[in-house]
NUKOLDREN-100313 format. One record per atom (N, C-alpha, C, O): y, z, x. Coordinates in pm, whole numbers, padded with zeros to 5 digits, always signed. Each point is the difference from the previous one (the first is absolute). Layout:
BEGIN
YZX...
This chain:
BEGIN
-00108-00007+00072+00109+00010-00079+00114-00007+00103-00015+00044+00113+00136-00104-00156+00126-00019+00064+00093+00102-00084+00017-00008-00122+00032+00089+00193+00101+00093-00073+00141-00009+00060+00012+00016+00121+00091-00038-00193+00150+00013+00036+00036+00136-00021-00026+00049-00109+00082+00020+00199+00058+00112-00013+00145-00006+00051+00039-00035+00112+00042+00084-00232+00171-00004+00055+00036+00144+00001-00037+00069-00095+00103-00018+00189+00032+00141+00038+00170-00003+00003+00063-00024+00103-00008+00051-00223+00169+00012+00008+00025+00155+00060-00011+00110-00055+00042-00138+00160+00065+00123+00091+00142+00019+00003+00079-00085-00039-00042+00209+00090+00139+00026+00032+00066-00109+00088+00107-00051-00035-00181+00008+00170+00066-00056+00103-00057-00156-00025+00077-00095+00012-00219+00076-00048-00048-00137+00008-00047-00034-00138+00000+00094-00080-00036-00200+00041-00080-00051-00112-00110-00096+00060+00028-00100+00065-00139+00137-00090-00122-00063+00079-00075-00063-00101+00008+00038-00117-00081-00130+00152-00133-00067-00064-00101-00014+00098+00021-00060+00105-00139+00116-00136-00118-00007+00090-00124-00072-00072-00032+00036-00113-00021-00115+00163-00124-00095-00049-00118+00084+00058-00004+00019+00122-00091+00029-00203-00129+00052+00054-00119-00069-00071+00004-00039-00117-00110+00028+00199-00141-00055-00035-00072+00146-00012+00007+00092+00082-00071-00097-00194-00092+00099-00026-00134-00015-00035-00040-00042-00109-00030+00078+00204-00154-00031-00021-00083+00129-00009-00008+00074+00098-00050-00047-00207-00055+00131-00034+00092+00120+00057+00110+00012-00054-00138+00061+00139+00093+00113+00044+00068-00038+00118+00058+00090+00061-00051-00225-00010+00073-00020+00141+00125-00077-00063+00001-00089-00086+00101+00148+00152+00139-00070-00017+00066-00050+00129+00011+00062+00106+00032-00190-00137+00054-00084+00111+00161-00040-00030+00022-00062-00103+00084+00094+00187+00113-00052-00021-00001-00150+00019-00046-00021+00113+00076-00093-00174-00007-00118+00053+00148-00030+00034+00011-00079+00094+00118+00126-00155+00110-00044+00015+00102+00120-00063-00025+00066-00101+00153-00054+00189+00091+00073-00051+00149-00054+00002+00051-00048+00101+00013+00058-00222+00147-00048+00026+00088+00104-00033-00031+00074-00094+00143-00056+00162+00083+00104-00045+00149-00052+00028+00045-00091+00071+00024+00201-00169+00162-00056+00017+00058+00135+00006-00029+00087-00081+00138-00064+00209+00080+00114-00013+00101+00004-00072+00104-00058+00032-00115+00125-00136+00085-00008-00106+00091+00123-00013+00110-00015-00055-00145+00127+00099+00068+00136+00006+00046+00022-00147+00118+00015-00032-00229-00015-00062+00031+00043-00141+00080+00112-00007+00109-00010-00057-00146+00122+00109+00060+00134-00003+00137+00005+00009+00065+00091-00052-00003-00213+00134+00157-00002+00022+00045-00046-00122+00118+00026-00020-00180-00090-00074+00061-00053-00131+00018+00124-00072+00068-00011-00102-00114+00127+00128+00037+00129-00100+00139+00052+00028+00042+00038+00109+00024-00042-00225+00132+00070+00000+00014+00107-00124+00004-00024-00121+00004+00147+00185-00001+00130-00085-00124-00005-00048-00017+00033-00117-00083-00069+00187-00150+00007-00039-00047-00086-00117-00106+00019-00061+00217-00138+00030-00064-00092-00090-00008-00130+00062+00095-00039+00069-00209-00040-00089-00015-00127+00054+00087-00103-00029+00004-00028-00119+00063-00035+00188+00093-00101-00028-00040-00132-00040-00104-00039+00051+00170-00050-00142-00051-00118-00025-00018-00106+00099-00067-00101-00024+00130+00124+00138-00042-00082+00122-00118+00038+00063-00052-00092+00063-00008+00201-00061-00121+00045+00049-00117-00064-00090-00100-00057+00042+00135+00080-00174-00101-00045-00093-00013-00160+00020-00108-00053+00027+00226-00017-00043+00013-00162+00068-00107-00021+00110-00098-00074-00007+00137+00156+00115-00082-00036+00113-00148+00021-00007-00073-00084+00053+00019+00192-00116-00146+00027-00036-00045-00140-00088-00092-00077+00025+00161+00073-00104-00048-00117-00082-00019-00125+00078-00103-00066-00008+00219+00029+00096-00016-00123+00048-00109+00003+00128-00043-00110+00035+00008+00198+00019-00136+00026+00066-00107-00018-00041-00084-00074+00051+00067+00161-00183-00119-00007-00081-00034-00133-00058-00118-00031-00016+00216-00052-00017-00029-00121-00056-00044-00095+00126-00086-00088-00016+00146+00109+00140-00061-00085+00125-00135+00024+00000-00079-00094+00008+00036+00231-00016-00153+00033+00010-00080-00080-00086-00102-00061+00033+00162+00067-00163-00071-00049-00120-00023-00139+00028-00106-00055-00026+00194+00004+00074-00027-00179+00064-00094-00003+00078-00086-00086-00015+00076+00187+00128-00138-00016+00085-00121+00032-00058-00104-00047+00046+00104+00120-00139-00126+00065-00057-00042-00102-00088-00121-00019+00010+00178-00057-00096-00012-00104-00077-00056-00129+00069-00093-00065-00049+00149+00036+00152-00037-00103+00085-00141+00005+00050-00060-00106+00019+00000+00232+00007-00129+00030+00052-00086+00054-00102-00101+00065+00028+00138-00090-00145-00061+00050-00135-00059+00158+00008-00113+00031-00040+00210+00063+00097-00056+00131+00027+00026+00067-00137+00119+00008-00029-00196+00035-00049+00035+00055-00127-00015+00154-00020+00047+00059-00096-00114-00003+00191-00016+00142-00001+00120+00059+00084-00011-00011+00122+00120+00071-00171+00114+00046+00052+00016+00127-00044-00014+00033-00118+00052+00065+00235+00054+00140-00042+00108+00006+00067+00005-00041+00116+00110+00100-00184+00152+00018+00042+00030+00174-00023-00025+00060-00104+00073-00010+00202+00035+00156-00024+00134+00004+00082+00031-00085+00083+00042+00191-00115+00143+00039+00061-00007+00153+00034-00054+00085-00071+00113-00063+00186+00028+00132+00019+00136+00072+00009+00061-00004-00106-00005+00063+00197+00119+00091-00027+00100-00060-00034+00058+00064-00088+00000-00168+00116+00111-00078-00043+00036+00006-00139+00093+00056-00059-00208-00140+00014+00023+00001-00167-00073+00120-00050+00039+00031-00113-00131+00048+00161-00072+00107-00057+00113+00126-00028-00005+00072-00100+00109-00061+00209+00089+00108-00012+00132-00040-00068+00080+00087-00034-00058-00210+00013+00137-00058-00070-00009+00073-00135-00105+00015-00062+00243+00035+00019+00042+00042-00130-00054-00097-00123-00054+00044-00102+00079-00184+00129-00036-00102-00081-00137-00068+00034-00024-00117-00031-00065+00197+00095-00135-00048+00031-00069-00093-00118-00036-00116+00019+00027+00174-00123-00070-00065-00110+00042-00142-00041-00069-00101-00009+00204+00119-00015+00092-00125-00019-00005-00119+00092-00006-00118-00034+00010+00167+00158+00015-00088+00123-00159-00074+00000-00019-00120-00014-00066+00203+00029-00158-00051-00003-00013-00104-00112-00029-00117+00028+00051+00160-00161-00015-00070-00099+00081-00169+00008-00047-00102-00051+00157+00110+00117+00078-00128+00006-00069-00058+00106-00022-00117-00030-00026+00146+00149-00062-00076+00080-00134-00047-00042-00044-00107+00040-00027+00191-00127-00130-00048-00063+00038-00130-00090-00065-00104+00014+00159+00112-00095+00063-00093-00086+00013-00130+00049-00051-00099-00053+00124+00098+00160+00059-00093+00091-00112-00087+00099+00016-00116+00038-00119+00192-00012-00117-00029+00092-00120-00042-00080-00065-00099+00034+00031+00175-00142-00124-00013-00050-00109+00089+00067-00117+00008-00036+00171+00054+00134-00122+00112+00070+00028+00136-00067+00109+00047-00033-00240+00009+00021+00003+00134-00043+00010+00090+00123-00069-00028+00098+00148+00131-00096+00046+00087+00111-00042+00132-00014+00056+00060-00092-00142+00006+00161-00042+00136-00012+00103+00094+00102+00012-00021+00121+00055+00123-00193+00087+00092+00078-00070+00108+00039-00010+00098-00073-00045-00105+00191-00084+00118+00069+00070+00106+00038+00101-00018+00068-00147+00167-00108+00065+00107+00021+00003+00037+00159-00062-00070+00080+00124+00164-00048+00002+00056+00149-00144+00051+00033-00050-00018+00111-00011+00077-00204-00144+00056+00007-00093-00100+00047-00066+00004+00104+00069-00125-00222-00093-00111+00012+00044-00067+00127-00095-00036+00070+00236+00004-00014+00007-00036+00107-00067+00032+00142-00050-00073+00086+00074+00234-00097-00064+00082+00099-00157-00010-00004-00055+00001+00110-00007-00009-00196-00136-00009-00032-00058-00140+00049-00102+00004+00068+00166-00140-00101-00029-00117+00037+00017-00004+00155-00092-00044+00069+00200+00087-00016+00028+00003+00137-00126+00076+00079-00041-00051+00104-00012+00163-00148-00106+00066+00061-00113-00086+00002-00047-00034+00108-00002-00006-00220-00119-00066-00027+00007-00141+00114-00090-00031+00078+00189-00023-00093+00013-00149+00073-00003+00035+00161-00056-00072+00083+00121+00189-00055+00044+00016+00144-00138+00077+00070-00026-00014+00119-00052+00092-00209-00117+00067+00064-00125-00059-00020-00100+00059+00040+00089-00194-00111-00105-00035-00019-00091-00030+00103-00121+00012-00019+00177-00057+00143-00066-00047+00109+00027+00096+00126-00006-00037+00117+00032+00148-00156+00041+00114+00126-00109+00103+00021-00068+00047-00092+00057-00014+00225-00110+00088+00043+00045+00147-00072-00080+00074-00057+00209-00051+00071+00042+00148-00012-00019+00024-00160+00041-00078-00085-00117+00211+00056-00032+00037-00113+00131+00090-00071+00028+00010-00119+00030+00042+00223+00133+00089-00051+00108-00036+00085-00017-00034+00118+00134+00040-00178+00139-00045+00076+00107+00010-00086-00004+00080-00093+00109-00159+00114+00104-00012-00066+00073-00165-00016+00014-00076+00095+00021+00050-00217+00045-00140-00012+00136+00009-00034+00046+00084-00078+00035-00191+00153+00131+00008-00036+00054-00166-00033-00032-00086+00082+00099+00051-00183+00042-00135-00046+00156+00014-00027+00041+00050-00105+00039-00095+00197+00135-00007-00021+00041-00119-00054+00004-00095+00077+00029+00077-00195+00068-00113-00057+00131-00051+00003+00058+00034+00103+00002-00099-00172+00144-00027-00012+00056+00102-00078+00111+00040+00036-00168+00018-00148+00038+00090-00114-00064+00138-00003+00045+00093-00067-00136-00087+00132-00087+00132-00011-00084+00014+00109-00028-00100+00066-00029+00241-00028-00086+00008+00091-00127+00074-00037+00009+00118-00035-00137-00183+00040-00126+00084-00042-00055+00080+00090-00013-00045+00114-00030+00177-00144-00085+00063+00108-00109+00047-00060+00012+00053-00110-00145-00064+00173-00087+00053-00047-00108+00067+00122-00032-00058+00104-00013+00194-00147-00094+00080+00095-00147-00057-00069-00019-00033-00117-00059+00034+00208-00150-00030-00051-00092+00082+00068+00032+00044+00111-00132-00020-00157-00108+00093+00100-00143-00050-00080+00000-00018-00122-00107-00001+00200-00125-00041-00022+00026-00120-00096-00062-00001-00106+00153-00104+00138+00064-00109-00083+00028+00021-00146-00017-00086-00087+00065+00218+00067+00056+00008-00158+00141+00053+00032+00025+00074+00095+00059-00116-00177+00143+00026-00010+00006+00159-00034-00048+00047-00103+00110+00024+00199+00009+00132-00035+00174+00040-00026+00033+00111-00041+00050-00200+00067+00135-00005-00047+00052-00124+00022-00044-00078+00084+00158+00054-00174+00075-00121-00009+00130+00023-00044+00025+00098-00070+00062-00178+00104+00141+00002-00034+00077-00121+00027-00017-00056+00109+00093+00012-00185+00115-00102-00010+00121+00047+00018+00050+00081-00078+00016-00131+00193+00140+00031+00030+00099-00088-00066-00035-00117+00013+00139+00127-00076+00073-00107-00046+00101-00051+00083+00111-00028-00045-00148+00012+00181+00070-00030+00114-00069-00105+00080-00103+00030+00060+00151-00148-00053-00036-00071+00140+00093-00071+00084+00118+00035+00011-00181-00159+00063+00082-00015+00119+00137-00102-00070+00112+00012+00051-00126-00078-00130+00114-00103-00078+00087+00116-00046+00115+00013+00043-00169+00075-00135+00076+00094-00087+00103+00100+00100+00117+00022-00031-00180+00033+00153+00053+00059+00098+00123-00094+00063+00116+00042+00001-00148-00159+00047+00093-00097+00040+00122-00008-00085+00114+00029+00037-00158-00084-00181+00122-00048-00083+00091+00149-00011+00121-00017-00018-00161+00132+00025+00074+00110-00032+00085+00055+00114+00097+00073-00021-00144-00119+00169+00076+00075+00096+00048-00106+00098+00087+00031+00081-00147-00174-00083+00044-00084+00113+00091-00110-00042-00020-00077-00093+00137+00080+00184+00089-00093-00048+00003-00126+00101+00103-00068-00005-00180+00038+00074+00005-00121+00080-00163-00032+00024-00085+00073-00050+00054-00176+00124-00115-00058+00007-00095+00137+00064-00098+00043-00061+00137+00005+00170-00094+00114+00063+00097+00133-00007+00117-00013+00036-00161+00135-00079+00057+00117-00003+00046+00025+00128-00044-00038+00108+00183+00138-00149+00040+00071+00146-00071+00135+00012-00079+00046-00083+00119+00012+00197-00062+00151+00015+00010+00067-00094-00103+00046-00049+00240-00015-00016+00035+00090-00125-00082-00057-00112-00059+00090-00061+00039-00203+00018-00072-00035-00108-00135+00025+00011-00076+00022-00094+00040-00027+00242-00161+00050+00000-00003+00160-00030-00093+00049-00064+00177+00013+00104-00003+00154-00014+00007+00029-00142-00071+00085-00054+00165-00166-00014+00002+00033-00173-00128-00044-00046-00047+00068-00091-00026-00174+00135-00123-00042-00084-00119+00117+00059-00094+00031-00073+00106+00018+00189-00097+00083+00031+00017+00159-00098-00094+00065-00047+00222-00036+00037+00041+00097-00074-00054-00006-00152-00035+00100-00063+00034-00213+00021-00030-00032-00146-00169-00003-00011-00054+00051-00098-00013-00104+00190-00149+00012+00027-00030+00123+00005-00097+00045-00060+00182+00035+00139-00061+00142+00032-00014+00078-00151-00101+00053-00046+00230-00063-00013-00002+00063-00117-00108-00012-00075-00064+00095-00047+00033-00248+00030-00091-00017-00106-00155+00033+00013-00079+00009-00093+00050+00007+00243-00130+00019+00036-00025+00151+00054-00108+00046+00037+00237+00021-00043-00022+00121+00033-00103+00108-00057-00056+00090+00062+00045-00127-00203-00102+00091-00099-00122-00070-00019-00075+00039-00089+00044-00143+00164-00127-00048-00033-00126+00096+00043-00007+00050+00111-00100-00030-00225-00102+00093+00018-00112-00090+00043-00095-00009-00078+00090-00061+00193-00113-00084+00059-00080+00109+00066+00048+00092+00066-00198-00116-00094-00100+00106+00061+00003+00002+00166-00022-00103+00064+00047+00212-00011+00019-00007+00142-00093-00037+00085+00025-00035+00115-00156+00041-00171-00138-00010+00062-00033-00146+00026-00089-00035+00077+00167-00046-00145-00026-00139+00050-00003-00023+00146+00072+00068+00072-00157-00167-00019-00020-00007+00159+00123-00082+00034+00040-00102-00056+00012+00167+00159+00128-00059+00078-00005-00159+00010+00084-00079-00043-00213+00049+00114-00022-00129+00061-00007-00114-00124+00017-00120+00022-00041+00169-00138-00056-00097-00095+00110-00029-00124-00025+00022-00118+00156-00078+00172+00084-00064-00098+00011-00118+00013+00030-00053+00108-00056-00019-00236-00001-00136-00005+00131-00044-00064+00035+00067-00097+00038-00158+00132+00132-00083-00047-00032-00126-00049-00063-00078+00071+00104+00043-00200-00025-00121-00062+00132-00063-00047+00098+00072-00016-00094-00177-00003+00100-00095-00069+00102-00061+00110-00021+00002+00121+00124-00052-00176+00111-00072+00090+00059+00069+00112-00007-00049+00113+00068+00168-00139+00033+00070+00090-00085+00034+00116+00043+00000+00115-00160+00028-00146-00088+00051+00125-00049-00136+00076-00024-00006+00120+00015-00092-00207-00020-00128+00081+00101-00036+00096-00032-00034+00114+00160+00041-00157+00125-00042+00076+00004+00085+00115+00014-00048+00112-00028+00191-00137-00019+00113+00107-00095-00041+00126+00036-00003+00118-00163-00028-00168-00092-00016+00089+00030-00146+00100-00039-00016+00116+00118-00081-00200+00001-00124+00102+00129+00042+00098+00006-00044+00115+00088+00125-00166+00098+00042+00072-00020+00077+00099+00066-00013+00103-00175+00122-00120-00037+00077+00082-00067-00045+00114+00032+00040+00112-00135-00131-00134-00062-00062+00110+00076-00088+00083-00023-00004+00121+00133-00086-00187+00094-00067+00091+00095+00085+00104+00041-00031+00112-00025+00127-00175+00113+00110+00084-00077+00053+00116+00038-00016+00116-00161+00089-00154-00092+00070+00093-00094-00081+00069-00081+00068+00062+00064-00182-00053-00075-00100+00071-00145+00016-00048-00089-00016+00083+00062+00041-00190-00120-00005-00073-00092-00101-00045+00076-00090-00035-00176+00055+00018-00039-00127-00036+00026-00011-00149+00002+00095-00079+00018-00225+00048+00022-00032-00155-00102+00055-00100+00040+00018-00115-00170+00011+00147-00090+00044-00069+00001+00152-00013-00066+00056-00088+00129+00000+00163+00015+00145-00029+00050+00051-00108+00106-00039-00049-00184+00139-00001+00036+00054-00150+00046+00154+00024+00052+00055-00098-00063+00012+00202+00028+00132+00023+00148+00027+00061+00045-00053+00101+00012+00137-00175+00154+00014+00038+00022+00172+00027-00014+00083-00089+00048-00055+00219+00033+00138+00038+00126+00032-00076+00102-00066+00022-00103+00159-00103+00139+00033-00104+00116+00059+00122+00118-00022-00026-00141+00074+00119+00112+00052+00087+00060-00115+00054+00103+00023+00064-00145-00161-00073+00096-00107+00043+00093-00056-00116+00094-00074+00029-00121+00110-00159+00091-00045-00107+00152+00023+00042+00083-00091+00002-00059+00211+00028+00126+00048+00040+00075-00104+00104+00117-00037-00006-00221+00000+00106+00079-00099+00101+00010-00138-00085+00093-00078+00023-00168+00056-00097+00011-00137-00064+00123+00002-00091+00074-00098-00007-00049+00217-00067+00127+00017-00103+00130+00000+00092+00107-00044-00042-00120+00084+00140+00145+00048+00088+00030-00150+00059+00117-00037+00010-00208-00037+00022+00029-00145+00067+00040-00100-00080+00043-00107+00044-00055+00139-00182+00041-00078-00104+00108+00033-00056+00026-00080-00089+00068+00182+00103+00101+00027-00059+00112-00077+00054+00013-00009+00122+00071-00048-00203+00121-00095+00011+00086+00049+00095+00066-00080+00066-00055+00203-00047+00109+00031+00095-00040+00051+00151+00074+00054+00082-00186-00081-00070-00063+00049+00129-00028-00134+00088-00081+00005+00093+00145-00118-00122+00004-00093+00092-00130-00077+00022-00063+00027+00102+00016-00121-00187-00121-00062+00016-00003-00115+00096+00093-00080+00004-00216+00068+00088-00004-00102+00085-00055-00116-00053-00072+00010-00100+00097-00136+00158-00052-00116-00053-00118-00004-00022-00050-00046-00103-00025+00106+00220-00141-00007-00007-00036+00080-00097-00104-00046-00045+00143+00172-00031-00029+00066-00103+00015-00067-00125-00067+00019-00102+00166-00106+00120+00058-00070-00141-00110-00118-00023-00046-00025-00112+00006-00051+00241-00091-00110-00039-00144+00074-00034-00078-00053-00080+00052+00170+00141-00148+00070-00054+00012+00027-00144-00098-00013-00073+00208+00049+00030+00015+00046-00153+00004-00103-00084-00052+00020-00110+00111-00152+00135-00012-00118-00081-00120-00050+00013-00045-00060-00098-00030+00068+00210-00124-00048+00022-00126+00065-00070-00099-00068-00031+00109+00209+00007-00106+00076-00071+00027+00030-00149-00088-00013-00085+00199+00050+00058+00019+00043-00150+00124-00083-00055+00097+00059-00047-00102-00192+00052+00136-00057-00048+00026+00022-00149+00111-00010-00052-00233+00043-00016+00033+00018-00149+00047+00125-00050+00036+00011-00117-00033+00098+00209+00000+00130+00002+00098+00067+00085-00004+00122+00017+00106-00209+00047+00100+00064+00081+00081+00085-00078+00045+00098+00060-00012-00114-00188+00090+00080-00065-00075+00131-00033+00069+00102-00010-00188-00094-00004-00073+00121-00057-00093+00086+00110-00058+00107-00021+00062-00184+00144-00115+00070+00082+00039+00132+00039-00080+00094+00004+00233-00082+00031+00029+00136+00051-00014+00094-00121-00057+00106+00026+00095-00122-00139-00021+00107-00106-00150+00028-00023-00042+00113-00025-00031-00216+00034-00130+00009-00030-00066+00113+00136-00069+00099-00022+00111-00145+00151-00040+00087+00103+00054+00137-00012-00061+00090+00059+00169-00060-00127+00052+00142-00007-00093+00064-00097-00046+00112+00021+00019-00182-00124-00100+00053-00112-00122+00055+00085-00038+00117-00008-00028-00224+00102-00134+00014+00025+00025+00132+00129-00096+00071+00032+00209-00056+00021+00010+00089+00129-00003+00156-00075-00071+00093+00036+00165-00091-00146+00003+00130-00083-00131+00048-00057-00035+00118+00001-00022-00204-00042-00126+00024-00054-00118+00030+00080-00089+00077-00037+00093-00146+00157-00085+00035+00105+00012+00148+00057-00097+00072+00024+00233-00037-00005+00044+00129+00038-00036+00119-00088-00033+00111+00042+00045-00152-00185-00034+00083-00105-00159+00044-00015-00049+00109-00030-00015-00238+00063-00147+00009-00037-00060+00040+00154-00119+00031+00001+00184-00030+00116-00056+00027+00123-00105-00085+00034-00113+00026+00040+00182-00156-00068-00092-00126+00041+00039-00055+00145+00113-00045+00019-00206+00049+00081+00047-00059+00135-00026-00153+00026+00048-00071+00089-00146+00036-00198-00031-00153-00007-00002-00063-00128-00041+00067-00095+00078-00179+00078-00010-00046-00130-00057-00147+00023+00049-00087+00072-00158+00082-00145-00086-00130-00008+00050-00098-00097+00017+00043-00114+00010-00172+00140+00057-00109-00102-00144-00066-00069-00089-00039+00075+00075+00031-00208-00087-00057-00054+00063-00129-00060+00122-00006-00020-00207-00099-00009+00062-00120-00057-00058+00004-00151+00030-00092-00076-00109+00192+00035-00037-00018-00154+00070+00128-00054+00024+00103+00064+00008-00133-00207+00066+00094-00082-00001-00015-00140-00105-00002-00063+00212-00009+00012+00000+00016-00158-00068-00113-00057-00076+00026-00093+00089-00148+00128-00047-00110-00061-00162-00010+00012-00075-00043-00089+00040+00085+00203-00149-00002+00008-00034+00130-00074-00094-00016-00078+00141+00127+00081-00037+00114-00077-00007-00037-00141-00096+00045-00064+00178-00117+00007+00010-00046-00130-00121-00068-00047-00065+00023-00102+00044-00118+00202-00116-00099-00030-00147+00098-00018-00067+00002-00103+00039+00070+00218-00100+00102+00020-00009+00089-00140-00107+00003-00061+00200+00055+00022+00005+00091-00121-00002-00055-00138-00086+00029-00083+00193-00119+00061+00021-00063-00124-00077-00124-00015-00001-00036-00118-00070-00048+00206-00042-00107-00029-00141+00016+00039-00080-00030-00088+00032+00070+00197-00141+00011+00035-00040+00151-00022-00102+00034+00060+00157+00052-00127-00024+00137-00053-00070+00072+00125-00104+00065-00017+00166-00078+00145-00102+00067+00095+00128+00090+00085-00029+00076+00093
């Protein structure tokens, strides 16, 4: 079976095509647009321009699906539309103008699907999972391959950037303001303290970009997925606009994270503050997450 899956996120709108044979899934193709849907929220109301942008991209995806006669399609949306005050009206209009049925998944559901997708092929039975999105951050603690704690924080890399950053890259003072905001938000997290330090898994676009940048800055092979969190501070400091960026670093930034230049530092600040709060010395990036978890749980029932 060919399955088209559309993920309407706060930073990106993605479509992935999966081949499903029995219990085996293979992603054949992925298309994405960096939309920054969360930036179209004004006073927590999704603006018409954001709805228009989502409709434009979904209709482009529909043309692709029709061309290849892919009739099994699942579409869902996360924080940007989930948290909007006009969520129901905005989703209904997008559905009416595209013909797609869109499921608004809750923060708890997103955390569960993240966990299922990211841990499906992992060796560790216990640990922590972090997914930093554009509009929310999900944290899951698991033991014996069962969730023992999960939460969804109403703050992501794009939301943080929109609130505090005035230019392409943040200044040192803007970074301090973002740290203060994140610190307040996560200060009372009740995450179990006995989760193994070394078993923190990071998923999603922020950690994908962080891993690519980390490997380039610290001369690691491109295949490396382990990041020592003590180095996040160095990365953040080097990318502040008032610190004097070298041409070499500018080239490296454009080469490794061209689509995430605006949000990589806010994302790294979230990752760094969470690593400190959760006593994580290493974060391992996993390229499976909410979409794969959705397939395993909602479609294959595994």
